[in-house]
N, C-alpha and C positions, 0 to 999 in steps of 0.2 A: 305755453299752450292755455286757449280756450277753456273751460269747464263747460263740461257738456252737462245740459239740461235733461233729467227726466222725468215723466211724469207718473206720479203714484197712485193709485188708486185702492179704495179700500172698499170691497161692495159688502161686505155681512156675508149674510147666509143664507142664500140662493137655493132654489129647485137645481137638479144638477144641468138638465139638459137646457136652460137657460145660462147656468155656466160654461156649458162648452161651446154656445152658441156666443157669448161673450167674448169667449178665448180667440174664437173663431175671424168671429166678426172683428176685431183688434188688430189680428193680424191680416186679415186684408185691407184696414186702413193705412198700419204700419206700409206694407206693402206699396201700395199707391203714392207713399210719401207725402201724406197729410196726417202724421201725426209722429209725435216724438216717442223718442222710446221711454218703455210703458211698462213699469209692472203693476200688476193688480194683485190683492190680498182676498182669499174669497173662503167662505165655509160652506157647507153643505145644508138642507133644510127641505125635506126631508134628507135623512141618511139615504145614501145612494151606491150602488157597484157600477162604477164604471169598467169597460171594456174598453181594449186598443177597437180601433180600427176595424182591425181585420177580424176582429174573434165574432163567435154567434151568439145570440141569447141565449142558443139551445143549452149554453154549457150551464145555464142559469135554472135556478129552481123557482120559477115566475109563482110559483103557489103561495109558497112559505113568503116570498118576497111580498104577497098582497096582503098575507096574514101581518105580519108584519110590520108594514105599511114602508118598504124601503124600494124604490125606482132602480131603474136599470138603464142608466145610460151608454152611448157611445162618445169617444173621444177622437178629436180629431187627428189625435196622433196615434201610434200605434203602441206597444206594449202591451202590459196585461191585467188581467182582472186586478181591481182595487175596492174595497168598503171604504168607503169616505164618511169618516163622521166624529172623530176624537180629535181634530187636525186643523193645522193651517195650509190651505193649497197656495201654492205663489203660480203666477204665468207673468212671464216674461215675451213681451212682441219686441223685438228689434230689428229695426230699419239696415238696409244694407250699407247707410252713407253713415253709419255709426261708427265711429274709430272703435269700439268696442266687438264687430261685427268682424265674420272671417269665413270664407267659401268653406273650410274646413269644420263639418260639424261637431267634430272631438273637441278642436279648438275652443269655440265658443261653449259647449255641453261644463270643461272642467273652466274654464272663465265665470260662468255663472255660477259653478259649483264651487267655485272660492268663496264666493260673496255668502252662500249661504253658510258654511262653514266659518267664514267672520264672525256670520249675525250670531251663527249658535254657540260659537267662541265666548259673546259677550253673556251670556246665560250662563256662564262657569259651565257650560257642558264642554267638556272635551272631545269633540266629534271629530272623525281624519275625514279626507278624500280618499276614498278604498279601493286598490283595485286588484283584490283577493280574486281569486278564482276556485270556488269548494265546489264539489259535486257530491250530490244529496247519494244517502244512502236507504235502502229500505225501501225506496221507491221507483216504479218504471220510469223508462225514458221521459215519456210525456207526461206522466201524471199530474206533476206539479207545474209543466211547464203554461198554464193559464193564470197565475197568482202570482202576481210581482211578487207580493212580502214571501211567495213560499221562494223565489229564485234566491240565488247566493247572490253574495255583494259582488257584482264588478263594473268598477269604474262608479262608485256613489258613495255616499255620505251614510256614514254609521260611527260606531262603538266596537273595538275590536272585534271586528268581523260580524257583528250583527247590525242588519240594516236599518236607518233610520228614517233616510229620505228616497223616493221612488220619482224617478223624474224620466221624460218622454221628451225628444225634440219633432219638430218639423219643420223640412223648409218649402219656403212661397220664393215665387218669382219677386225678389226686393224685398226678401224680410224673413226672419227666423221668429217660430214659436216655439217655447218650450216652456212646461209646467209641470210642475212634480206637489207629491204629498207631503208633508211634514210632520208625524205620528207624535201626536201632544197624548194620548191615552192607547188606552190596549183594545179598544170596539173595532181594530180591522182585523182581529185576531178571530171575529165570528164568520170570516168570508167562507171557509171550506164547509160551513153550517148550508150553505145557499147554493151548492153545487148541485145540480142535477145527476140524479144517475151513480150516485157514491153510498155505500155503506156507512152505517151510524161508526163502524169500526176504522173505514178509512178515512173518513172525516175527522174523527179525534184522532188519529194519527199525522193528520197532516195539519191539524191547529197543534199540536204536540212541535212540530217540525218549528212551524212558523215562530213558536214560543221559542223557541232554541235560538232561531236567527234571525230575528226581529227584534226592534229594544225601541222604546218610545221616553220623549222627553221627560215624563213624570215617575219614570222610573229610573234617570237619571240623577234627576236634577232633588235638592236637600229640601226646597221648597215649591208646592203648586206653581205650576207656571200654566199659564193663560193662553188664548188668541191673542190675545192684545200686547201681553209680553213677546211673542213669539215677531208679530209683524214687528215691535218697534226696535226689537233686535235685528230683524232681516233687512229692515229699512237702514239702519245703521250699520249694517256690512255690506251693503251695496256701495252705500257710501264713501264706506272708508277702504275699500277694493280698489273701487275703481275710479276715486276722488271725480265722483259727480254727484250733480245737489240736482234734488226732489223739490219737484212741487206737487200740493195736494191738489187732486184734480177729481172729476167727476166723468163719468160717462157723458159723451153727447149725447143729442138726440138721434142726430142721425147714427149712430154705432150703436144704440137702444136699439132703433128701429131696424138697422141690421141683425142685428141681434134677435129679434122677435121673428123676422122673417126665417131665420135659420133654426129656430130651436127646435122644430119639430123633425127635423133631420136629426138629431145627439138622443131623440126618447128612445129606447126600445122598448122597453116596459115604465109604466107610470101607476104606482100603486093606488086603489081609489080611497084606503083608507088613510096614505099618506097626509099627515099632518106639516 
């Protein structure tokens, strides 16, 4: 069987609205049959809160975001709010003509999740793909529903029931887009601070819940883990799990032009003091 060739792009740290537009642009080009399967790694500068496409920015205290230089963006996928700072984000644009594509969303989701697990295991971090379903206590039914890393592990990557990776997938005609955050540090725990219409006491309680139910790579590793360490490990995990061959690439001029065209669609709030 011929080894399938995939593109590998490392964009470094970019503004959140541009990151989301690039993911969408890659999905569009992939769905049109004009691109190889693509894995992209990136970070966020400035830090940003991303919301699932169904969420409202009214859930976020934009005054505090302005003060702290934190942007708010809308993802092209669903899911819940995430504060992106000390992490590596991955995105996979998978065309329907790839042997690793499937019409069933969970089949592709689990296939890509196994690649992430394989890569993280290479860092001597014993994470697993978990399917446990825990019910939060001491919170109302909907109180934690807007926060990705306050939700229980259900078909996600973690360690001893604590969530490490939050992912979401969206289907297009002819392609799948899946992206997710791999927590390196603990900055994600600051998200409750930015919620609107919550008392200080409830914000503290939500942070404690997140501390008890999430974990980051630097909590698990005996030596400091960097963005580049994670990128190399995840690359190796994809190659090992899928038996594919990566070639390092950059965004084409057409892809970047499409992303620039789309970027304002994903910007919910841009802090004037963001650096």
